[in-house]
C-alpha positions as CSV (number, residue, x, y, z in Angstrom):
1,X,30.4,-34.9,-6.6
2,X,30.3,-33.0,-3.4
3,X,32.8,-33.1,-0.4
4,X,32.0,-32.2,3.0
5,X,34.6,-30.2,5.1
6,X,33.5,-28.5,8.1
7,X,30.6,-26.0,7.9
8,X,29.8,-26.3,4.1
9,X,31.2,-28.3,1.2
10,X,32.2,-28.0,-2.4
11,X,31.3,-29.6,-5.8
12,X,33.6,-30.5,-8.6
13,X,31.6,-30.7,-11.8
14,X,34.7,-32.0,-13.9
15,X,37.6,-30.7,-15.8
16,X,36.7,-27.5,-17.3
17,X,39.7,-27.0,-19.6
18,X,43.5,-27.6,-19.9
19,X,45.4,-24.4,-20.6
20,X,47.8,-24.5,-23.6
21,X,50.3,-21.6,-24.0
22,X,51.1,-21.1,-27.7
23,X,52.9,-18.4,-30.0
24,X,49.7,-18.0,-32.4
25,X,46.3,-18.5,-31.0
26,X,44.5,-18.4,-34.4
27,X,46.8,-21.0,-35.9
28,X,46.7,-23.5,-33.0
29,X,43.0,-23.2,-32.7
30,X,42.4,-23.9,-36.3
31,X,44.6,-27.1,-35.7
32,X,42.6,-28.1,-32.7
33,X,39.2,-27.5,-34.4
34,X,40.4,-29.7,-37.4
35,X,41.9,-32.6,-35.4
36,X,39.9,-32.5,-31.9
37,X,36.7,-30.7,-33.0
38,X,37.3,-27.9,-30.4
39,X,34.9,-25.7,-32.4
40,X,32.6,-24.0,-29.8
41,X,33.9,-20.8,-28.4
42,X,32.9,-20.1,-24.8
43,X,34.8,-17.0,-24.8
44,X,37.3,-15.0,-26.5
45,X,39.1,-12.2,-24.8
46,X,42.2,-10.1,-25.2
47,X,43.2,-8.4,-21.9
48,X,45.8,-8.1,-19.2
49,X,46.3,-10.7,-16.4
50,X,46.9,-8.4,-13.3
51,X,46.1,-11.3,-10.8
52,X,48.8,-13.6,-12.1
53,X,52.0,-11.5,-11.5
54,X,53.2,-14.1,-9.2
55,X,53.7,-16.4,-12.0
56,X,54.6,-13.8,-14.7
57,X,57.8,-12.4,-13.4
58,X,56.3,-9.7,-10.9
59,X,54.8,-7.8,-14.1
60,X,51.3,-7.6,-15.5
61,X,51.4,-9.3,-18.8
62,X,48.8,-9.1,-21.7
63,X,47.3,-12.1,-23.5
64,X,44.7,-13.2,-26.0
65,X,42.8,-16.2,-24.9
66,X,39.9,-18.5,-26.0
67,X,38.0,-21.4,-24.2
68,X,37.0,-23.9,-26.9
69,X,34.8,-27.0,-26.4
70,X,34.0,-30.1,-28.3
71,X,30.2,-30.8,-27.8
72,X,30.7,-34.6,-27.8
73,X,31.5,-34.2,-24.4
74,X,34.8,-33.6,-22.2
75,X,36.7,-30.5,-21.0
76,X,37.8,-27.9,-23.3
77,X,41.0,-26.2,-24.2
78,X,42.0,-22.6,-22.9
79,X,44.1,-21.6,-26.0
80,X,46.5,-18.9,-24.4
81,X,48.8,-16.4,-26.3
82,X,50.8,-13.8,-24.8
83,X,50.7,-10.3,-26.6
84,X,53.0,-8.5,-24.4
85,X,56.0,-10.8,-24.8
86,X,57.3,-13.7,-26.9
87,X,56.1,-17.1,-25.2
88,X,59.2,-19.2,-24.2
89,X,59.5,-22.8,-25.0
90,X,60.9,-25.3,-22.6
91,X,64.8,-25.4,-22.7
92,X,64.6,-29.2,-22.9
93,X,62.4,-31.8,-24.5
94,X,59.9,-32.7,-21.7
95,X,60.3,-36.5,-21.0
96,X,58.4,-39.2,-18.9
97,X,59.5,-38.7,-15.3
98,X,59.6,-34.9,-15.6
99,X,57.5,-32.7,-13.4
100,X,54.3,-31.1,-14.7
101,X,51.5,-31.9,-17.3
102,X,53.1,-34.1,-19.8
103,X,50.0,-34.7,-22.1
104,X,46.3,-34.0,-22.4
105,X,44.1,-37.1,-22.2
106,X,41.5,-36.9,-25.2
107,X,38.5,-39.3,-25.3
108,X,37.5,-41.3,-28.3
109,X,35.0,-44.3,-28.9
110,X,37.4,-45.9,-31.3
111,X,41.2,-45.2,-30.9
112,X,42.0,-47.2,-33.9
113,X,39.7,-45.3,-36.1
114,X,41.2,-42.0,-34.9
115,X,44.8,-43.2,-35.7
116,X,43.7,-44.0,-39.2
117,X,42.3,-40.6,-39.5
118,X,45.2,-38.8,-38.0
119,X,47.6,-40.6,-40.3
120,X,45.6,-39.7,-43.3
121,X,45.7,-36.3,-42.2
122,X,49.6,-36.4,-41.7
123,X,49.3,-35.5,-37.9
124,X,52.5,-36.7,-36.0
125,X,51.5,-40.0,-34.6
126,X,53.9,-41.3,-32.1
127,X,54.1,-45.1,-32.3
128,X,50.7,-46.7,-32.9
129,X,47.6,-47.6,-31.0
130,X,48.7,-49.7,-27.9
131,X,47.3,-50.9,-24.5
132,X,47.9,-49.3,-21.2
133,X,48.7,-51.4,-18.2
134,X,44.8,-52.0,-17.7
135,X,44.5,-53.1,-21.4
136,X,42.8,-50.0,-22.7
137,X,44.0,-48.8,-26.2
138,X,45.5,-45.4,-26.3
139,X,47.5,-43.5,-28.8
140,X,50.0,-40.6,-28.5
141,X,50.0,-37.7,-30.9
142,X,51.6,-34.4,-31.0
143,X,50.4,-31.1,-32.3
144,X,52.1,-28.5,-34.4
145,X,54.2,-27.3,-31.4
146,X,55.1,-30.8,-30.3
147,X,52.7,-31.0,-27.2
148,X,51.6,-34.4,-26.4
149,X,48.0,-35.7,-26.6
150,X,47.0,-39.1,-25.2
151,X,44.0,-40.3,-27.2
152,X,42.2,-42.8,-24.8
153,X,39.4,-45.3,-25.4
154,X,36.1,-44.0,-24.3
155,X,35.9,-43.4,-20.6
156,X,32.0,-42.8,-20.7
157,X,30.1,-39.8,-20.2
158,X,29.5,-38.9,-23.8
159,X,27.2,-35.8,-24.0
160,X,26.7,-35.9,-28.0
161,X,28.1,-37.5,-31.2
162,X,31.5,-37.0,-32.3
163,X,32.2,-35.1,-35.3
164,X,34.7,-35.4,-38.1
165,X,37.6,-35.7,-35.5
166,X,36.1,-38.9,-34.1
167,X,37.1,-37.6,-30.6
168,X,35.4,-36.0,-27.7
169,X,37.2,-33.4,-25.4
170,X,39.6,-33.4,-22.5
171,X,39.2,-36.7,-20.3
172,X,42.1,-36.1,-18.0
173,X,45.9,-35.5,-18.0
174,X,49.2,-37.4,-17.6
175,X,51.1,-35.5,-15.0
176,X,54.7,-36.3,-13.9
177,X,55.3,-36.0,-10.1
178,X,58.1,-36.6,-7.8
179,X,56.3,-38.8,-5.3
180,X,53.0,-40.3,-6.2
181,X,51.9,-40.8,-2.6
182,X,52.5,-37.3,-1.7
183,X,50.5,-36.2,-4.9
184,X,47.5,-38.2,-4.0
185,X,47.0,-36.0,-1.1
186,X,45.8,-33.4,-3.5
187,X,44.4,-35.4,-6.5
188,X,42.9,-38.0,-4.4
189,X,41.8,-36.6,-1.1
190,X,40.8,-32.9,-2.5
191,X,40.1,-33.5,-6.1
192,X,38.3,-36.8,-5.6
193,X,40.3,-39.2,-7.7
194,X,40.0,-42.0,-5.0
195,X,39.8,-45.0,-7.5
196,X,43.0,-46.7,-8.3
197,X,42.7,-48.3,-11.8
198,X,46.3,-49.4,-11.8
199,X,49.4,-48.9,-9.8
200,X,52.4,-50.5,-11.4
201,X,56.1,-50.0,-11.8
202,X,58.7,-51.0,-14.3
203,X,59.4,-50.2,-18.0
204,X,56.4,-50.1,-20.3
205,X,56.1,-50.8,-24.0
206,X,53.3,-48.3,-24.5
207,X,55.3,-45.5,-23.3
208,X,58.6,-46.7,-25.2
209,X,58.2,-44.2,-28.1
210,X,57.9,-41.2,-26.1
211,X,60.9,-39.1,-24.6
212,X,62.1,-40.8,-21.6
213,X,59.6,-43.6,-22.3
214,X,62.2,-46.2,-21.7
215,X,63.0,-45.3,-18.2
216,X,61.9,-47.2,-15.0
217,X,58.6,-45.5,-14.0
218,X,55.8,-45.8,-11.5
219,X,52.4,-45.2,-13.1
220,X,49.2,-44.9,-11.1
221,X,45.8,-44.3,-13.1
222,X,43.3,-42.6,-10.8
223,X,39.5,-42.3,-11.5
224,X,36.6,-40.9,-9.2
225,X,34.3,-43.6,-7.8
226,X,31.5,-41.1,-7.4
227,X,29.6,-39.4,-10.3
228,X,30.5,-35.6,-10.8
229,X,27.8,-33.2,-10.2
230,X,27.4,-29.5,-10.8
231,X,26.0,-27.3,-13.6
232,X,28.3,-28.4,-16.4
233,X,28.8,-32.0,-15.2
234,X,26.8,-33.7,-18.1
235,X,28.9,-32.1,-20.7
236,X,32.4,-32.3,-18.8
237,X,31.9,-36.1,-18.0
238,X,34.0,-38.4,-16.0
239,X,37.9,-38.1,-16.2
240,X,41.0,-39.8,-15.2
241,X,44.6,-38.7,-14.2
242,X,47.6,-40.7,-14.6
243,X,50.4,-39.8,-12.3
244,X,54.0,-40.8,-13.4
245,X,57.0,-40.8,-11.2
246,X,60.7,-41.6,-12.4
247,X,62.3,-44.2,-10.4
248,X,65.8,-44.0,-11.8
249,X,66.3,-40.4,-12.2
250,X,65.1,-37.1,-10.7
251,X,62.5,-35.3,-12.8
252,X,63.1,-31.9,-14.1
253,X,60.3,-29.2,-13.7
254,X,58.8,-28.6,-17.1
255,X,58.1,-24.7,-16.3
256,X,61.3,-24.1,-14.3
257,X,62.6,-20.6,-15.1
258,X,59.5,-19.9,-17.3
259,X,56.2,-17.9,-16.9
260,X,52.6,-19.4,-16.6
261,X,51.5,-18.9,-20.2
262,X,54.8,-19.8,-21.9
263,X,54.6,-22.8,-24.4
264,X,53.1,-26.0,-23.1
265,X,50.4,-27.2,-20.8
266,X,50.2,-24.2,-18.4
267,X,47.4,-25.5,-16.0
268,X,44.7,-28.0,-15.5
269,X,41.4,-26.4,-14.4
270,X,38.3,-27.9,-12.7
271,X,34.9,-26.2,-12.7
272,X,33.7,-26.1,-9.0
273,X,30.9,-24.7,-6.7
274,X,31.6,-23.9,-3.4
275,X,34.9,-22.1,-3.7
276,X,35.3,-21.1,0.0
277,X,34.8,-24.6,1.2
278,X,37.3,-26.0,-1.2
279,X,39.7,-23.2,-0.2
280,X,39.5,-24.2,3.3
281,X,39.8,-28.0,2.4
282,X,42.9,-27.3,0.3
283,X,44.6,-25.2,2.9
284,X,44.1,-27.8,5.6
285,X,45.7,-30.2,3.4
286,X,48.8,-28.0,3.0
287,X,47.7,-26.8,-0.5
288,X,46.8,-23.1,0.0
289,X,45.6,-20.9,-2.8
290,X,48.4,-18.8,-4.4
291,X,45.9,-16.8,-6.6
292,X,42.2,-16.1,-5.7
293,X,40.1,-13.4,-7.6
294,X,37.9,-13.4,-4.5
295,X,34.9,-12.2,-6.5
296,X,33.6,-12.3,-10.1
297,X,36.5,-11.8,-12.6
298,X,34.9,-10.5,-16.0
299,X,36.1,-12.6,-18.9
300,X,34.1,-10.5,-21.5
301,X,31.4,-13.1,-22.5
302,X,32.0,-15.2,-19.3
303,X,32.8,-14.4,-15.8
304,X,33.4,-16.1,-12.4
305,X,35.7,-16.6,-9.4
306,X,39.0,-18.1,-10.3
307,X,41.7,-19.5,-8.0
308,X,45.0,-21.4,-8.3
309,X,47.2,-23.8,-6.1
310,X,50.2,-25.8,-6.8
311,X,50.7,-29.4,-6.5
312,X,53.5,-30.8,-4.4
313,X,56.0,-30.3,-7.5
314,X,54.6,-26.8,-8.5
315,X,52.2,-27.9,-11.2
316,X,49.4,-25.2,-11.4
317,X,45.7,-26.4,-10.7
318,X,43.1,-23.9,-11.4
319,X,39.6,-23.7,-10.1
320,X,36.8,-21.8,-11.6
321,X,33.4,-21.0,-10.1
322,X,31.4,-20.0,-13.0
323,X,29.1,-16.9,-12.4
324,X,28.1,-16.0,-16.0
325,X,28.2,-18.0,-19.2
326,X,27.0,-17.5,-22.8
327,X,24.4,-20.0,-24.0
328,X,23.6,-18.5,-27.4
329,X,25.7,-15.6,-28.1
330,X,24.2,-14.4,-31.3
331,X,20.8,-13.6,-29.3
332,X,22.6,-12.3,-26.2
333,X,21.5,-15.2,-24.0
334,X,23.7,-15.4,-21.1
335,X,23.1,-17.5,-18.0
336,X,23.4,-16.1,-14.4
337,X,24.4,-19.0,-12.2
338,X,24.5,-17.1,-9.0
339,X,20.7,-17.2,-9.3
340,X,20.4,-21.0,-9.2
341,X,21.9,-23.9,-7.4
342,X,25.1,-24.5,-9.2
343,X,25.5,-27.9,-7.8
344,X,22.5,-29.1,-9.9
345,X,23.1,-30.1,-13.3
346,X,21.9,-27.7,-16.2
347,X,19.2,-29.1,-18.4
348,X,20.8,-31.0,-21.4
349,X,18.8,-28.9,-23.9
350,X,20.4,-25.8,-22.4
351,X,23.9,-27.4,-22.6
352,X,23.4,-28.4,-26.1
353,X,22.2,-24.8,-27.1
354,X,26.0,-23.6,-26.3
355,X,26.7,-25.4,-29.6
356,X,24.8,-23.1,-31.7
357,X,27.2,-21.0,-33.6
358,X,30.2,-23.5,-34.0
359,X,33.1,-22.2,-35.8
360,X,33.0,-23.8,-39.3
361,X,36.2,-23.7,-41.3
362,X,36.4,-23.8,-45.0
363,X,38.1,-27.0,-46.4
């Protein structure tokens, strides 16, 4: 999916990952492997984050991070742990109507089957499988830290078979905003979520079991009318964003007074090509980049240019223009995307090769 803006254009391949700040990377990742099949490591790196001081109290902080994928298709998790400080949890229980990323959407072909499996595994299932305003089955669950995941019925774009988790990867997010119409200037106009699947207000039975779920809310589910394109688009697949606005109360900023990297969903990241064109388009719409690596930033086994901007409520959106990525690590095969048209999808066989060397845990 490309967008023309002036001299050049940019391409969004899909949601690359959602960032999750946690206190123990290995413990969290083990849980995500078991319950969401996030068992392919694109990179693992312990390093400082010198370009993010705007969001880390003005000081350079150290962290240990891994980007994990589910090869059934969908975006990944960037599992992120501070090593220079103790990550801080939210001072309050985030609730529907608060501002920021409330839940990651996880795709599944059969949500009820996922519910049965998670209950058997004693995962904290919140309520039960219910229908959203469009009649699509979905299920809320929480991880070992209390972070919410919305398991949604198959939004298409499967790359491979689901494993034992019966799920794919990230298929979008539930994002709290103060003004949906203002938020759509970024999510719709710049990020391409131009398709309204529903726009409804009231009190909703499917959100009832969530904190704040009984409040009066406006909900807008957005999709993209055009098929995503770009190197990793066959793997990342289509996604949807649900914007939620409180109607009878002012939302609290989930990350108010805390650092990027503290506990919770720290950003939503899109894989892009044509970063300069995207930067111009975002600035023209009033969403200027707040961080921009400007060149290739080395992530050990991977590398690329990355940038951040804030939505109208301060929620961080990341963009990554991938320049180098490992395909088969054990033989040292890395792909240099600067030598090919990054707007064209990679061959499926090459993307499938990224799944070689999955992490396998003992029962």
